[in-house]
Every structure is written in C-alpha cells, then in structure tokens.
LOGUDREN-463218 format. One record per residue (C-alpha): residue in three letters; x, y, z. Coordinates in nm, 2 decimals, m for minus. Last residue first. Layout:
BEGIN
+-----+--------+--------+--------+
:  aa :     xx :     yy :     zz :
+-----+--------+--------+--------+
: ALA :      X :      Y :      Z :
...
+-----+--------+--------+--------+
// end
This chain:
BEGIN
+-----+--------+--------+--------+
:  aa :     xx :     yy :     zz :
+-----+--------+--------+--------+
: ASN :  m3.11 :  m3.54 :  m3.83 :
: GLU :  m2.89 :  m3.84 :  m3.90 :
: HIS :  m3.08 :  m4.10 :  m4.11 :
: GLY :  m3.17 :  m4.42 :  m3.94 :
: TRP :  m2.98 :  m4.60 :  m3.66 :
: ARG :  m2.64 :  m4.50 :  m3.53 :
: VAL :  m2.48 :  m4.84 :  m3.49 :
: THR :  m2.26 :  m4.97 :  m3.21 :
: THR :  m2.09 :  m5.31 :  m3.24 :
: ALA :  m2.05 :  m5.55 :  m2.95 :
: ALA :  m1.85 :  m5.87 :  m2.91 :
: TRP :  m1.81 :  m6.16 :  m2.66 :
: THR :  m1.58 :  m6.45 :  m2.74 :
: TYR :  m1.53 :  m6.80 :  m2.59 :
: GLY :  m1.45 :  m7.05 :  m2.76 :
: THR :  m1.82 :  m7.05 :  m2.79 :
: GLY :  m1.95 :  m6.73 :  m2.94 :
: ALA :  m2.11 :  m6.43 :  m2.80 :
: GLY :  m2.30 :  m6.15 :  m2.98 :
: ILE :  m2.42 :  m5.80 :  m2.92 :
: LEU :  m2.55 :  m5.53 :  m3.15 :
: VAL :  m2.57 :  m5.18 :  m2.99 :
: ALA :  m2.83 :  m4.93 :  m3.12 :
: ILE :  m2.80 :  m4.55 :  m3.08 :
: ASP :  m3.12 :  m4.39 :  m3.21 :
: GLY :  m3.10 :  m4.11 :  m3.46 :
: ASP :  m3.40 :  m4.22 :  m3.66 :
: LYS :  m3.61 :  m4.46 :  m3.46 :
: LEU :  m3.58 :  m4.81 :  m3.33 :
: ARG :  m3.86 :  m4.95 :  m3.12 :
: GLY :  m4.11 :  m4.90 :  m3.41 :
: LEU :  m4.20 :  m5.26 :  m3.42 :
: ALA :  m4.05 :  m5.30 :  m3.77 :
: SER :  m3.73 :  m5.14 :  m3.65 :
: GLY :  m3.70 :  m5.38 :  m3.35 :
: GLU :  m3.77 :  m5.67 :  m3.58 :
: MET :  m3.50 :  m5.58 :  m3.82 :
: LEU :  m3.25 :  m5.51 :  m3.55 :
: SER :  m3.33 :  m5.83 :  m3.36 :
: ILE :  m3.29 :  m6.03 :  m3.68 :
: PHE :  m2.95 :  m5.87 :  m3.74 :
: ALA :  m2.85 :  m5.95 :  m3.38 :
: ASP :  m2.95 :  m6.31 :  m3.42 :
: ALA :  m2.78 :  m6.39 :  m3.75 :
: SER :  m2.46 :  m6.50 :  m3.57 :
: GLN :  m2.62 :  m6.84 :  m3.47 :
: CYS :  m2.99 :  m6.86 :  m3.53 :
: HIS :  m3.07 :  m6.89 :  m3.16 :
: GLY :  m3.45 :  m6.92 :  m3.11 :
: TYR :  m3.69 :  m6.76 :  m3.35 :
: ASN :  m4.01 :  m6.71 :  m3.16 :
: GLU :  m3.84 :  m6.63 :  m2.83 :
: LEU :  m3.60 :  m6.39 :  m2.99 :
: VAL :  m3.66 :  m6.11 :  m2.74 :
: PHE :  m3.63 :  m5.77 :  m2.91 :
: SER :  m3.48 :  m5.46 :  m2.74 :
: ASN :  m3.57 :  m5.12 :  m2.61 :
: GLU :  m3.93 :  m5.22 :  m2.53 :
: GLU :  m3.77 :  m5.49 :  m2.31 :
: THR :  m3.66 :  m5.21 :  m2.08 :
: LEU :  m3.36 :  m4.98 :  m2.06 :
: ASN :  m3.16 :  m4.81 :  m1.78 :
: PHE :  m2.83 :  m4.93 :  m1.93 :
: LYS :  m2.76 :  m5.19 :  m1.65 :
: ASN :  m3.13 :  m5.27 :  m1.65 :
: LEU :  m3.11 :  m5.38 :  m2.01 :
: ILE :  m2.82 :  m5.61 :  m1.94 :
: ASN :  m2.99 :  m5.76 :  m1.64 :
: GLU :  m3.31 :  m5.81 :  m1.84 :
: LEU :  m3.11 :  m5.98 :  m2.12 :
: ILE :  m2.95 :  m6.22 :  m1.86 :
: SER :  m3.29 :  m6.31 :  m1.71 :
: ARG :  m3.45 :  m6.35 :  m2.06 :
: LYS :  m3.20 :  m6.62 :  m2.13 :
: MET :  m3.00 :  m6.54 :  m2.44 :
: PHE :  m3.04 :  m6.52 :  m2.82 :
: ILE :  m2.79 :  m6.27 :  m2.95 :
: PRO :  m2.90 :  m5.92 :  m2.87 :
: ALA :  m3.00 :  m5.60 :  m3.05 :
: ILE :  m2.99 :  m5.35 :  m2.76 :
: PHE :  m3.17 :  m5.02 :  m2.82 :
: ASN :  m3.15 :  m4.66 :  m2.70 :
: VAL :  m2.79 :  m4.62 :  m2.59 :
: ASP :  m2.70 :  m4.27 :  m2.48 :
: LYS :  m2.69 :  m4.33 :  m2.10 :
: ASN :  m2.40 :  m4.56 :  m2.13 :
: LYS :  m2.19 :  m4.29 :  m2.29 :
: TYR :  m2.11 :  m4.22 :  m2.66 :
: GLY :  m1.81 :  m4.13 :  m2.87 :
: SER :  m1.80 :  m4.45 :  m3.07 :
: LYS :  m1.51 :  m4.59 :  m2.88 :
: ARG :  m1.71 :  m4.53 :  m2.56 :
: LEU :  m2.02 :  m4.71 :  m2.70 :
: SER :  m1.82 :  m5.01 :  m2.81 :
: GLU :  m1.64 :  m5.01 :  m2.47 :
: GLU :  m1.97 :  m5.00 :  m2.27 :
: ILE :  m2.13 :  m5.28 :  m2.48 :
: VAL :  m1.82 :  m5.49 :  m2.46 :
: ASN :  m1.80 :  m5.46 :  m2.09 :
: ASN :  m2.17 :  m5.52 :  m2.02 :
: PHE :  m2.15 :  m5.85 :  m2.21 :
: ASN :  m1.83 :  m5.94 :  m2.03 :
: GLY :  m1.98 :  m5.87 :  m1.69 :
: LEU :  m2.28 :  m6.09 :  m1.77 :
: THR :  m2.07 :  m6.38 :  m1.89 :
: ILE :  m1.80 :  m6.38 :  m1.62 :
: PRO :  m1.95 :  m6.57 :  m1.32 :
: ASP :  m2.14 :  m6.81 :  m1.54 :
: LEU :  m1.84 :  m6.93 :  m1.75 :
: ARG :  m1.61 :  m7.10 :  m1.51 :
: LYS :  m1.87 :  m7.30 :  m1.31 :
: LYS :  m2.07 :  m7.34 :  m1.63 :
: MET :  m1.78 :  m7.51 :  m1.81 :
: ASN :  m1.71 :  m7.74 :  m1.51 :
: ILE :  m2.07 :  m7.85 :  m1.49 :
: ILE :  m2.10 :  m7.89 :  m1.87 :
: ASP :  m1.80 :  m8.13 :  m1.89 :
: PRO :  m1.79 :  m8.31 :  m2.22 :
: VAL :  m2.01 :  m8.05 :  m2.40 :
: ASP :  m2.12 :  m8.19 :  m2.73 :
: LEU :  m2.23 :  m8.09 :  m3.08 :
: PHE :  m2.34 :  m8.39 :  m3.28 :
: ARG :  m2.16 :  m8.61 :  m3.52 :
: ASP :  m2.00 :  m8.81 :  m3.24 :
: GLU :  m2.34 :  m8.97 :  m3.15 :
: TYR :  m2.35 :  m9.15 :  m3.49 :
: ASN :  m2.01 :  m9.30 :  m3.44 :
: ILE :  m1.76 :  m9.20 :  m3.70 :
: ASN :  m1.62 :  m9.49 :  m3.90 :
: LYS :  m1.24 :  m9.50 :  m3.93 :
: GLN :  m1.21 :  m9.35 :  m3.59 :
: LYS :  m0.87 :  m9.29 :  m3.43 :
: ASN :  m0.70 :  m9.18 :  m3.75 :
: PHE :  m0.90 :  m8.87 :  m3.81 :
: ASN :  m0.96 :  m8.80 :  m3.44 :
: LYS :  m0.74 :  m8.48 :  m3.40 :
: CYS :  m0.78 :  m8.40 :  m3.77 :
: GLY :  m1.15 :  m8.32 :  m3.74 :
: VAL :  m1.49 :  m8.48 :  m3.68 :
: GLY :  m1.59 :  m8.69 :  m3.38 :
: PHE :  m1.56 :  m8.40 :  m3.13 :
: VAL :  m1.83 :  m8.18 :  m3.27 :
: ALA :  m1.73 :  m7.90 :  m3.04 :
: VAL :  m1.78 :  m7.72 :  m2.70 :
: ASP :  m1.54 :  m7.70 :  m2.41 :
: GLU :  m1.23 :  m7.70 :  m2.62 :
: SER :  m1.18 :  m7.32 :  m2.66 :
: PHE :  m1.31 :  m7.23 :  m2.32 :
: ARG :  m0.97 :  m7.11 :  m2.18 :
: GLY :  m0.94 :  m6.91 :  m2.50 :
: ASP :  m1.11 :  m6.61 :  m2.35 :
: SER :  m1.18 :  m6.34 :  m2.61 :
: ILE :  m1.33 :  m6.00 :  m2.55 :
: MET :  m1.45 :  m5.78 :  m2.84 :
: HIS :  m1.52 :  m5.41 :  m2.90 :
: THR :  m1.67 :  m5.25 :  m3.20 :
: GLU :  m1.71 :  m4.89 :  m3.33 :
: LEU :  m1.96 :  m4.71 :  m3.56 :
: ILE :  m2.17 :  m4.86 :  m3.84 :
: VAL :  m2.41 :  m4.59 :  m3.98 :
: ASN :  m2.77 :  m4.70 :  m4.01 :
: LYS :  m2.80 :  m4.44 :  m4.29 :
: ASN :  m2.55 :  m4.19 :  m4.41 :
: LEU :  m2.42 :  m4.42 :  m4.69 :
: GLY :  m2.07 :  m4.33 :  m4.79 :
: LYS :  m1.97 :  m4.70 :  m4.83 :
: GLN :  m2.26 :  m4.94 :  m4.85 :
: LEU :  m2.33 :  m5.25 :  m4.65 :
: LEU :  m2.61 :  m5.50 :  m4.74 :
: VAL :  m2.68 :  m5.73 :  m4.45 :
: ALA :  m2.80 :  m6.09 :  m4.48 :
: ALA :  m2.98 :  m6.31 :  m4.23 :
: ALA :  m3.05 :  m6.68 :  m4.21 :
: GLY :  m3.26 :  m6.94 :  m4.04 :
: ASP :  m3.27 :  m7.25 :  m3.83 :
: GLY :  m3.33 :  m7.24 :  m3.45 :
: PHE :  m3.11 :  m7.34 :  m3.16 :
: ASN :  m3.25 :  m7.32 :  m2.81 :
: PHE :  m3.16 :  m7.68 :  m2.73 :
: MET :  m2.80 :  m7.55 :  m2.73 :
: PHE :  m2.80 :  m7.49 :  m2.35 :
: ARG :  m2.90 :  m7.86 :  m2.32 :
: SER :  m2.56 :  m7.99 :  m2.44 :
: ASN :  m2.48 :  m8.19 :  m2.13 :
: HIS :  m2.85 :  m8.30 :  m2.15 :
: ASN :  m2.77 :  m8.53 :  m2.44 :
: LEU :  m3.11 :  m8.67 :  m2.54 :
: TYR :  m3.18 :  m8.36 :  m2.74 :
: ASN :  m2.88 :  m8.42 :  m2.96 :
: VAL :  m2.81 :  m8.10 :  m3.15 :
: ILE :  m2.65 :  m8.14 :  m3.49 :
: GLN :  m2.96 :  m8.08 :  m3.71 :
: THR :  m3.06 :  m7.78 :  m3.50 :
: GLU :  m2.74 :  m7.62 :  m3.62 :
: LYS :  m2.89 :  m7.52 :  m3.95 :
: SER :  m2.75 :  m7.17 :  m3.95 :
: SER :  m2.70 :  m6.88 :  m4.20 :
: SER :  m2.51 :  m6.55 :  m4.19 :
: VAL :  m2.45 :  m6.33 :  m4.50 :
: LEU :  m2.26 :  m6.01 :  m4.54 :
: LEU :  m2.31 :  m5.83 :  m4.87 :
: VAL :  m2.06 :  m5.56 :  m4.96 :
: ASN :  m2.08 :  m5.25 :  m5.17 :
: ASN :  m1.80 :  m4.99 :  m5.20 :
: ILE :  m1.48 :  m5.19 :  m5.22 :
: LYS :  m1.26 :  m5.03 :  m5.49 :
: GLU :  m1.14 :  m4.74 :  m5.28 :
: ASP :  m0.99 :  m4.99 :  m5.03 :
: CYS :  m0.91 :  m4.88 :  m4.68 :
: LEU :  m1.26 :  m4.76 :  m4.59 :
: MET :  m1.42 :  m5.07 :  m4.73 :
: MET :  m1.18 :  m5.30 :  m4.55 :
: SER :  m1.23 :  m5.13 :  m4.22 :
: LYS :  m1.61 :  m5.15 :  m4.25 :
: LEU :  m1.58 :  m5.52 :  m4.34 :
: ILE :  m1.38 :  m5.61 :  m4.04 :
: LYS :  m1.59 :  m5.40 :  m3.80 :
: LEU :  m1.92 :  m5.54 :  m3.93 :
: SER :  m1.77 :  m5.89 :  m3.91 :
: TYR :  m1.75 :  m5.85 :  m3.53 :
: VAL :  m2.13 :  m5.86 :  m3.49 :
: GLY :  m2.19 :  m6.14 :  m3.74 :
: ALA :  m1.90 :  m6.35 :  m3.61 :
: SER :  m2.01 :  m6.36 :  m3.24 :
: CYS :  m2.19 :  m6.69 :  m3.28 :
: LEU :  m1.89 :  m6.89 :  m3.42 :
: SER :  m1.59 :  m6.66 :  m3.49 :
: HIS :  m1.56 :  m6.75 :  m3.86 :
: ILE :  m1.52 :  m6.51 :  m4.15 :
: GLU :  m1.57 :  m6.63 :  m4.51 :
: PHE :  m1.47 :  m6.52 :  m4.86 :
: ALA :  m1.61 :  m6.40 :  m5.19 :
: ASN :  m1.50 :  m6.16 :  m5.46 :
: ALA :  m1.77 :  m5.98 :  m5.64 :
: ASN :  m1.81 :  m5.91 :  m6.01 :
: LEU :  m2.05 :  m6.19 :  m6.09 :
: ALA :  m2.28 :  m6.13 :  m5.80 :
: GLY :  m2.55 :  m6.34 :  m5.96 :
: ILE :  m2.73 :  m6.45 :  m5.65 :
: GLU :  m2.63 :  m6.82 :  m5.70 :
: ASN :  m2.26 :  m6.74 :  m5.77 :
: GLN :  m2.20 :  m6.53 :  m5.47 :
: ILE :  m2.39 :  m6.77 :  m5.24 :
: LYS :  m2.18 :  m7.06 :  m5.35 :
: ALA :  m1.86 :  m6.86 :  m5.31 :
: ALA :  m1.96 :  m6.76 :  m4.96 :
: CYS :  m2.04 :  m7.12 :  m4.87 :
: ASN :  m1.68 :  m7.23 :  m4.94 :
: TYR :  m1.67 :  m7.59 :  m4.82 :
: LEU :  m1.45 :  m7.79 :  m4.58 :
: TYR :  m1.73 :  m8.03 :  m4.47 :
: TYR :  m2.04 :  m7.99 :  m4.68 :
: ASP :  m2.37 :  m7.79 :  m4.67 :
: LYS :  m2.25 :  m7.60 :  m4.37 :
: TYR :  m2.17 :  m7.64 :  m4.00 :
: GLU :  m1.93 :  m7.35 :  m3.96 :
: SER :  m2.23 :  m7.14 :  m3.89 :
: GLY :  m2.25 :  m6.80 :  m4.03 :
: CYS :  m2.00 :  m6.53 :  m4.14 :
: TYR :  m2.03 :  m6.55 :  m4.52 :
: VAL :  m1.89 :  m6.26 :  m4.72 :
: VAL :  m1.99 :  m6.14 :  m5.07 :
: LEU :  m1.77 :  m5.86 :  m5.19 :
: ASP :  m1.77 :  m5.59 :  m5.46 :
: LEU :  m2.15 :  m5.60 :  m5.52 :
: ASP :  m2.27 :  m5.40 :  m5.83 :
: LYS :  m2.35 :  m5.72 :  m6.02 :
: PRO :  m2.60 :  m5.80 :  m5.74 :
: ASP :  m2.82 :  m5.51 :  m5.87 :
: PHE :  m3.01 :  m5.37 :  m5.57 :
: GLY :  m3.38 :  m5.45 :  m5.61 :
: ASN :  m3.43 :  m5.60 :  m5.26 :
: LEU :  m3.07 :  m5.69 :  m5.21 :
: ALA :  m3.14 :  m5.79 :  m4.85 :
: ASN :  m3.43 :  m6.03 :  m4.95 :
: LYS :  m3.20 :  m6.19 :  m5.21 :
: ALA :  m2.93 :  m6.24 :  m4.95 :
: ALA :  m3.18 :  m6.40 :  m4.71 :
: GLU :  m3.28 :  m6.64 :  m4.98 :
: ILE :  m2.92 :  m6.72 :  m5.06 :
: GLY :  m2.83 :  m6.78 :  m4.70 :
: MET :  m3.12 :  m7.02 :  m4.66 :
: ALA :  m3.00 :  m7.22 :  m4.96 :
: SER :  m2.64 :  m7.21 :  m4.84 :
: VAL :  m2.73 :  m7.36 :  m4.50 :
: THR :  m2.95 :  m7.62 :  m4.67 :
: GLU :  m3.32 :  m7.58 :  m4.70 :
: GLU :  m3.38 :  m7.89 :  m4.92 :
: ASP :  m3.36 :  m8.13 :  m4.62 :
: SER :  m3.62 :  m7.91 :  m4.45 :
: ALA :  m3.53 :  m7.64 :  m4.21 :
: GLU :  m3.68 :  m7.60 :  m3.86 :
: HIS :  m3.79 :  m7.27 :  m3.72 :
: VAL :  m3.80 :  m7.21 :  m3.34 :
: LYS :  m4.09 :  m7.19 :  m3.10 :
: ILE :  m4.19 :  m7.05 :  m2.76 :
: ILE :  m3.83 :  m7.07 :  m2.62 :
: GLY :  m3.70 :  m6.88 :  m2.32 :
: PHE :  m3.49 :  m7.17 :  m2.19 :
: LYS :  m3.60 :  m7.10 :  m1.83 :
: GLU :  m3.97 :  m7.00 :  m1.89 :
: ARG :  m4.06 :  m7.17 :  m2.22 :
: ILE :  m3.84 :  m7.48 :  m2.21 :
: VAL :  m3.90 :  m7.51 :  m1.83 :
: GLU :  m4.28 :  m7.50 :  m1.88 :
: GLU :  m4.25 :  m7.76 :  m2.14 :
: PRO :  m4.09 :  m8.01 :  m1.90 :
: ILE :  m3.76 :  m8.15 :  m2.02 :
: GLY :  m3.77 :  m8.49 :  m2.17 :
: SER :  m3.56 :  m8.37 :  m2.46 :
: LEU :  m3.76 :  m8.46 :  m2.77 :
: LYS :  m4.10 :  m8.42 :  m2.59 :
: SER :  m4.01 :  m8.09 :  m2.44 :
: ILE :  m3.87 :  m7.97 :  m2.78 :
: ARG :  m4.21 :  m8.07 :  m2.93 :
: PHE :  m4.41 :  m7.87 :  m2.67 :
: SER :  m4.18 :  m7.57 :  m2.70 :
: ASP :  m4.25 :  m7.54 :  m3.07 :
: LYS :  m4.07 :  m7.67 :  m3.37 :
: GLU :  m4.17 :  m7.48 :  m3.68 :
: LYS :  m4.18 :  m7.54 :  m4.06 :
: SER :  m4.19 :  m7.22 :  m4.27 :
: PRO :  m3.82 :  m7.19 :  m4.28 :
: VAL :  m3.66 :  m6.85 :  m4.18 :
: TYR :  m3.51 :  m6.60 :  m4.42 :
: ILE :  m3.39 :  m6.25 :  m4.33 :
: GLY :  m3.30 :  m5.94 :  m4.52 :
: ILE :  m3.13 :  m5.63 :  m4.39 :
: ASN :  m3.08 :  m5.31 :  m4.60 :
: LYS :  m2.85 :  m5.01 :  m4.66 :
: ILE :  m2.64 :  m5.06 :  m4.35 :
: GLY :  m2.40 :  m4.77 :  m4.35 :
: VAL :  m2.03 :  m4.72 :  m4.39 :
: ILE :  m1.86 :  m4.38 :  m4.32 :
: GLY :  m1.56 :  m4.20 :  m4.45 :
: MET :  m1.32 :  m3.99 :  m4.24 :
+-----+--------+--------+--------+
// end
C-alpha cells in the first residue's frame, strides 16, 4: 500500500499584533482573564492588503521552498469560509498566483476541523489516482475582522488571530507519513454559530444588512455551552484514540499532540489522558486561533523546538462549529 508524506509546512502571520491588553480594552474583559482564562498573550492582525488569499499565497510560497509549483497536481484551500469575496474560489486564486499552472484547484470546508480532515481526503485521492502525486493544502483566516468584541455572546471567538498555513504533500514520501483519521459530527449544533445576516435565509428579509449582522454571532451562548461543555473533552479524546487505533497504535504510543487553539485547561486534560505534558505539545498563546491552520502551526513550532523527533507519533486535532471533532495521526520524520 502506498504512503503520503508531508514534505514541508509553511506559515505566514501578519507583522501587526493585537495583545491581551488591547483585546481587554476592546471587549471590556479584564486583561488577566484574557491571558489566564482565554489563554491569549497576543494574536496577529492582518492589514487591509493582507487578504485571506494573500496570506494563503505567502504561506504557500513558504511551503514550496524551492519546489517547482508547475509540478503540483492539486491546490486545495481548506481555510475560513470568510474569504476575499462572498462565493469566491480562493483555491483558484492561490493556484494562479503561485504559478501552479498544471494543477487543478478546489476547496474543502468543515470550518476549524477542515485542515485535519483534509489530510485524509487528499491522501485517499492521491493513493487512488496515479496522476496525483504532489498536492498543496492551504488554510488561511482573517476572522478577527468579523468578531464583535462588544458582543459577549461570541466571547469564545475573542481568541481569533489572523494567519495562514500551507502543507506540501507528496506521494511515496517516507517522511512525516500521514496515517489514519477519525471524526465525530454532531449536527445539533449546526445553527448555534453563524453570520446570520448573510445567506439565502435572510436574502429577502433584509435589503440592507445591518452592520452588526455582518459579524459572527451566537444567539444563545448559555444553551450552547450547556450542551457542548459536557461532550467536548470526551469527543477530543475519542477522536485521538480512534485515529491512533486505526493507525495501529495505542494511547501510550503518542508522543506529541498538535492542537487547535483551546483553553489551556482543556489541553492539559487531553495531555494528562495520554500521559503527556506541555513539552509534548505547543500552546498557541502567541498566535491565537487561526482557524484550521492551528494544528499545522503547532506541528511546525513543535518541530522547531525539538519536541518532535524522528519516529515520533503525532496526532493533529481540530474542532469546528457545527459541530465536528477530528484527529489525524502522523508518523513524524524519517522512519528508522
């Protein structure tokens, strides 16, 4: 059976930053709470010129790192659905701008779990099609722009940060080998979070969209939390365990968790479950939540810090409103 490996990961984050003090001022929430409870020291904030596609293009260039874009067979976008324009093919824009002239382009959307689950989709495609050998997966997010800091119903989104990540996948590469994936979906949460002023449901109701209706909103945060909090940790642990099991490993075999941005308390609980510590992960407190790019940033930072070594078993985890939880296991480095 063939293998697919991660040849390279590239990231891009804007130079402008928004720290916990500024988020505190914007939201009226004490800075200590932003740092300790929300887990944010700072996030990156894109300029007007740093669009979703522009950040994705820069991350893509960093991932290619000398690889000829003409040798790409696919360019796939899996980032935020809030893009440069409404109903817009961001993948095609990136494909054109990086010079991937021979590649097809399409998009995968599953909100903040899309990056993790896209690895399964693309691995399957590559192994089923002899003509797909090199694929570039790109995630980008500028969702800070649609967070209303005065709306405390959406306060769990105050951790958003702008940025992008790109992953170069190669068939037959015995390096950072993508193993198996597991996902849980719970559609009871499908309408708990959205930009409610945009879309066909309200097209004829509002000729002019109210300013506040352009932002992400949670109409009933108390009810959502009441239903979500009791199952979140269990679902994260479940997808990790099943991803490991499908990959032929046990809980004790995992060496590194590459998480989506989450509260430190939840991450610590997950790490404890697998007898790991913070040295076996990467806390995104200086990035914030960059949508489905998070796990890839965690992998890159973990590797740079020496927390990931050849032969280590890493599990990438993500969760997306809707609600979905996903995990993908990767055998890191070259096999001994």
